[in-house]
C-alpha positions in Angstrom: 0.0 0.0 -0.1 2.7 2.4 0.8 4.6 1.7 -2.5 1.4 2.3 -4.3 0.8 5.7 -2.7 4.4 6.5 -3.5 4.0 5.7 -6.9 0.6 7.7 -7.4 2.4 10.6 -5.7 5.3 10.6 -7.9 3.1 10.3 -11.2 1.3 13.4 -9.6 4.6 15.4 -9.4 5.5 14.2 -13.1 2.0 15.5 -14.2 2.5 18.7 -12.3 5.8 19.3 -14.0 3.8 18.7 -17.5 1.1 20.9 -16.3 3.6 23.7 -15.3 5.2 23.3 -18.4 2.3 23.7 -20.5 1.5 26.8 -18.8 5.0 28.3 -19.5 4.8 27.0 -23.0 1.4 28.8 -23.7 2.3 32.1 -21.8 5.6 32.4 -23.6 4.3 31.3 -27.1 6.9 28.7 -27.3 6.7 26.3 -30.4 7.3 23.4 -28.2 4.9 21.2 -26.3 4.3 21.9 -22.7 5.1 18.5 -21.7 8.4 18.8 -23.1 9.1 22.1 -21.4 8.0 20.2 -18.1 10.2 17.4 -18.8 13.2 20.0 -19.1 12.2 21.6 -15.8 12.4 18.4 -14.1 15.6 17.5 -15.6 17.2 20.8 -14.5 16.0 20.4 -11.0 17.2 16.8 -10.9 20.5 18.0 -12.4 20.8 21.1 -9.8 19.9 18.7 -6.9 16.8 20.4 -5.9 14.9 17.1 -6.2 16.3 13.6 -5.8 15.8 10.9 -8.5 14.2 8.8 -5.7 11.4 11.2 -5.5 10.4 10.5 -9.1 12.1 7.0 -9.9 9.3 4.5 -8.9 6.4 6.6 -10.7 8.5 7.2 -13.9 9.4 3.3 -14.0 5.5 2.5 -13.7 4.6 4.8 -16.4 7.3 3.4 -18.8 6.0 -0.2 -17.9 2.6 1.0 -19.3 4.0 3.3 -22.1 2.8 0.7 -24.7 -0.9 1.3 -23.5 -0.6 4.8 -24.6 0.0 4.4 -28.1 -3.2 2.4 -28.6 -5.4 5.4 -29.1 -3.0 6.8 -32.0 -2.7 3.1 -33.4 -6.7 3.0 -33.6 -7.1 6.3 -35.2 -4.5 5.7 -37.8 -6.6 2.5 -38.8 -9.6 4.7 -39.3 -7.8 6.6 -42.1 -7.6 4.5 -45.3 -6.0 6.9 -47.3 -2.6 6.6 -45.2 -2.4 3.1 -46.4 -1.4 4.1 -50.1 1.8 6.0 -51.2 1.7 8.5 -48.2 1.5 5.5 -45.9 4.7 4.0 -47.2 6.5 7.3 -46.5 5.1 7.0 -43.0 6.4 3.6 -42.5 9.8 4.4 -43.8 9.9 7.5 -41.3 8.8 5.2 -38.5 11.2 2.4 -39.4 14.3 4.9 -39.7 13.2 6.7 -36.5 12.6 3.4 -34.4 16.1 2.1 -35.9 17.9 5.3 -34.8 16.4 5.3 -31.3 17.1 1.8 -30.7 20.8 2.4 -32.0 21.4 5.3 -29.8 19.7 3.5 -26.8 22.2 0.6 -27.3 25.1 2.7 -27.5 24.1 4.6 -24.3 23.6 1.5 -22.6 27.0 0.1 -23.5 28.4 3.3 -22.5 27.0 3.5 -19.3 27.8 0.0 -18.7 31.5 0.5 -19.5 31.5 3.7 -17.3 30.0 1.6 -14.4 32.7 -1.0 -14.8 35.7 1.4 -15.1 34.1 3.1 -11.7 34.5 -0.2 -9.6 
């Protein structure tokens, strides 16, 4: 029960960062999503040591474990547009394949670098 409450509290903090980022983004007329601004705020606070990773980690891990569920509405929405399955659909598919490959490659290289760095620190 205590862990569940901590996760809910941490998700509320993350949602709060997103909300504040949205306010800042719209107030300043930034061409960036408020959730991205909120993410940058959270990152800055973590790097400055104002907040500790333990205060957000369990909630963030829970959200990451459920991330696939967030893509279901988008997939259903795309399936409703038959025109996307033509030539433009192939362009979308190519962009998705290239983007996914780039993210997977960068994630793999970053994971290897972190593993090497942790191994060298011991």
